[in-house]
matplotlib code that plots the C-alpha trace (Angstrom):
import matplotlib.pyplot as plt

x = [210.7, 211.2, 208.6, 207.9, 207.0, 204.9, 203.0, 202.3, 201.2, 198.9, 197.3, 196.8, 195.2, 192.8, 189.2, 187.7, 190.8, 191.5, 192.4, 196.2, 196.2, 194.8, 197.3, 200.2, 199.4, 198.9, 202.4, 204.2, 204.8, 204.1, 201.0, 202.9, 205.7, 203.1, 201.4, 204.7, 205.5, 202.1, 202.5, 206.0, 204.9, 202.0, 204.5, 206.8, 203.9, 202.9, 199.7, 200.8, 202.6, 203.1, 206.5, 209.6, 210.0, 212.8, 213.6]
y = [89.2, 86.0, 83.3, 84.6, 88.1, 86.8, 84.4, 87.1, 89.6, 87.0, 86.3, 89.9, 90.7, 87.8, 88.5, 87.0, 85.9, 82.2, 79.8, 79.6, 75.8, 76.1, 78.5, 76.9, 73.5, 74.9, 76.6, 73.7, 75.7, 74.4, 76.2, 77.3, 78.8, 80.8, 81.9, 83.1, 84.9, 86.7, 87.6, 89.0, 91.0, 92.5, 93.4, 95.0, 97.0, 98.2, 96.2, 94.1, 94.9, 91.4, 90.8, 92.6, 94.1, 92.9, 96.4]
z = [197.2, 199.2, 200.0, 203.5, 202.2, 199.4, 201.7, 204.3, 201.6, 200.1, 203.5, 204.3, 200.9, 200.9, 202.0, 204.0, 205.9, 205.3, 208.1, 208.3, 207.5, 204.0, 202.5, 204.4, 203.0, 199.5, 199.6, 201.3, 204.5, 208.0, 209.4, 212.6, 210.5, 208.5, 211.7, 213.1, 209.9, 209.9, 213.6, 213.0, 210.0, 212.1, 214.9, 212.4, 211.0, 214.5, 214.5, 217.5, 220.7, 222.0, 220.3, 219.3, 215.8, 213.5, 212.2]

ax = plt.figure().add_subplot(projection="3d")
ax.plot(x, y, z, "-o")
ax.set_aspect("equal")
plt.show()
């Protein structure tokens, strides 16, 4: 599993949802990159309809 998948999974399984900035800084990822990864994962899962899926 690559970093992107691990980070998105961690974000989705954390309750309550943390602000994006905290986990991003902890993992050495730019907050906007993490935000984009999360949005894309949600689109791929059918949870968003505001962007194209990668599959």
